[in-house]
N, C-alpha and C positions, 0 to 999 in steps of 0.2 A: 101674543107681546106686551111690552111694558113693564114699567115698575121702574127704582130712581138707582141712582149713586151717588155719596160723596163724596164732593170732589170741595175740599174746604177748607181752599185758603176765601180769604172775602166773602164766604159762608153761602160762596154757592155748591151749585148738586149738576146733580147730571137727570137729565128724564125721559125711557124713551116708551115712544107712541106707536100704535099702529092706524094710523087715522089723524086725518088735521081738520076738524070741524069747520064746516064755512065761517060758521059764526064768529068764529078765534080768528079768519083768515080778514074776514072783516074787518073786522076788535084792529087786527093790525094793523089794519093801513087804516082806519080812522083817529088812532092815535099820530098817527104820522101827520094830520091836520095840511094835508096837501090835496085831497079829496074833501066834497062833500055829498054828491050824487053816489048812493049804491041801492040793487034791489036784493028785498030782505025774503023773499018769495021764499027762497028756496035753502035756510039759514038752517034749519034744522040740519039739514042734510050732511055727511063725509066726506072724502079725499083719502084714499086708502093703498098709501106709495107701498113697493112692493117688500120692500124689504125695513121700510121705517121712517120713524122719525127721532132724531137725538137735538132732545132740545136743552139747551142752558136754563134752569133759576136762580135764586135769591131764599136762600130763607125768611131773613127780613123781610122781605115783598113777594102775598101769591101775587100779585100783576105781572110780576119780571116774568117772561117766557120768551124768550131765546131763538133763533132756530139755525140750531150748528149743522145739524146738517139731513138730505133729503137724498133716501136712497131705492134708484125702481129697479126692477133687473124680468128682463124680457126675453125668452125665450117662442122663440120665433122661426119659422120652418120645418115641415113635415115632408118637405117635394125628394129631398135624397131620399126617404123611408118610403114616399108611396115606391117612387121609381125601382126603387129591389125589388118591389113589390107588383109590376108594372102596370101601377097606376098610374091615370093621370096625374099634371099637374092640381093647385088649389092656388089660388092668389091670396098673393104679398096682400100682410098690410098688415091688420089686424089693433097688434099688440102694439106699432105706433102711432093709431089713430088714440089710444088707450093711452100711451104716454100721453100724447099732445093737449089732453084734458085738463091733465093733474096737469104738467106743465102750464098751461096758458096761466091758470090760478094760481103756485103757486110763484111764479114771475110778477102775478098784479100785487101779490102780497107781500112780496118783498122788495119794491120797484124805489122806493124811500132809501132801501140799502145800500150800500157801497157793496154786497155780496148776495151769490147767488149761488148759498153751499148746497148743489142739486148732482145725482153725481145717476145716469143709468147704464148698469149695463147690458149688452145686452147679445145673442150667442144666438146660433142656429144656424140653415143652408138660406132660411133669407140674409142673410146678414155680409154676403163675399164678398166677394171684389167684385165677382162680376154681376151682382144682382144691385145693376142701379138704381131701378123704377124706387125698390127700399131705401139705399141708399140715400139718395137727392131727400128722399120724405125728410133723415134724419140730420140734412145740411138747411133743409130750411126751416125746420125746428127751432134749430142751434143758428137762428140767425145768419145763416152763412159763416159763422167759422169754421174751423176745422174738428172731425172729431177724431178722439181720440186720443184726447188733447186735456190737463184738469184744466180748467178751467173756477176759478173763487170766486177774483172782484171784475165787477161791468166796466167793461172797454169801450174806448173810444167815447165818442158825443165834446160836449164843451158845454155843460151846465151837471148843476145837483141834479138834478130830476131826467136827464138826456142822453143817457149811456144806453149804450146795448147790451144786451144778458146771455153772454154765452154760457154754456152750463155745462160741465166729464159725461159726456159724451162715450161709452166704453163697447164699443160693437164687432162682430168677430165672425169667423162658425166656429169656430170648437168651444168648448165651455169654457168660462170664467171661474180661476181656483179661489179658492177662500184665502189663500196669502196671497195671492194678486188685488185683491179687491179690497182687504184688510187695510192694505198700506197705500191704495189711493181714498180708502175714504178719512183715514187718519191723516192722511194731509187735511185734505180738508177740512174736518172737525176741530182739529188745531190751528185751522189758521184761522177760521172763523171766531174761536176760545178767544185771540190774541186782539181781535177784531174788536168784540164784545166784550172787554174789562181791561186791557193795556193802551 
């Protein structure tokens, strides 16, 4: 994945990438000038959200690079299939642990912004309404905000950098259709675009 698309208004354009370099994430935080301590021992690595990243770039400023949308997709749960085959259940939760790692870094990178344009679509039997252990993990990851609801802007808090960062976490048993995901992603990306340029 990767590429660019023209967006002629004001010399802006879109860039799609399949990874977030940790060096970029750290540099983004540094540019906010609200933090000075960083462990850069791992800055040569990257994180790779399953659905990729949409950036807003500017033709006359190579350093202008704003995150419009980060997308994850997680399928978890084969116990329904295993049960049909007469096999024992497996433990639940691996995809959520990987999601938590990426989300922690993304929230840190965007701590100084008023938005966190992140969405995760998850499906599989592990996300059924009766699998409370997995749903609890997701609820904790989303700072005890609701699942299956779109969040873009920071919430609550009482100072410039003391807000909660709920994100859009859509999870269910049934597989997500492309048009369903597109509508949600479009809303997040368009809101982020307005935040940065208006």
